[in-house]
N, C-alpha and C positions, 0 to 999 in steps of 0.2 A: 288302188291308186294311192300313192304317197303324197304328202304335202308338196314335195318337190315336183312331182309329175303334174299336180294340179296347178302349181304356179306356172309351169311351162305352157300348159293348155290356155290358161288365162292370158299369159303374155302374148302368145301367138294369136289368140282370138281377138284381143283388144288392141293389138299392134302397139305393145309397150314393152319395155325392157323387163327382164326377169326380176330385177331389183324393185322396180315400181310395182309389179304384180305381187311380189312378196310382201311389200309394205301394205298394199291394198288388202290383201288377204289377212294379214296380221291385224290391221285396223278393224276389219269387219268382225273377226273373232273376238277382239277386245270389246267392241261395241255390244256384241251379243252377250258376252260374259257380264259386262257392266249392267246391262238391262236386267238380266236374270238375277243378279245379286241384289238389285233393288226390288225384286218381286214382280217385274213387268214381263209381259209376253212379247215375243218378237215374231211377227208374221211376215213371211215373204210369199206374196201371192204367187201361186203356181208352183211353189216349192214345198212349203210347210210352215209349221209353227213351233218355236222353241218356247218352253215354259218351265216352271218349277213345280214339282210335285212334292207333297209332304208324305213321308212314310212314318207310320206310327211305330212306337216302341213295341218290341215283341220278344218272345222267347225263342231261342234257337238251340241247336244241339251241335256240340263239337263232334264231327264225324269220326275222329280218331279215338276219342275216349268215351264218347256217348254222354258226357257231362252236359247239363243244361246251362246255357249262358244267356245273359240279357243282351239284346241288340237294341241300342238306343234309337230314339226317333231321329230322323234325318230329313234334310231337304235334298232332293235329287233332280238333276236336269232331265227334261223329257222332250222328245221330238215327235211331232205328229206330222206325217207326210200329207201334203195336200192332194186333192183328187187328180189334178193334172200330172203331178209327179208319180203318184201310184200307178196311174194308167200308162205312163211312159215306161215304167219298169216291167210291167206285165208282159 
């Protein structure tokens, strides 16, 4: 499903225009990004939890040349599906 298709589903389900649904979706995504940037968790009961995970620096290998490279430490977004969501997908 693309973002456009999701906007159509939200618009029809909530009886709003596609423009309103698009703005609502964009606002929700921006709110999640903002919270994660501040190091907060975002929990949507029945859906799941968005959080930030820290990845340590490590050594890697260039698959083409075989040369060893350093991969720097990084913060990465993480999503953990909630039980109700997991059960619905099974």
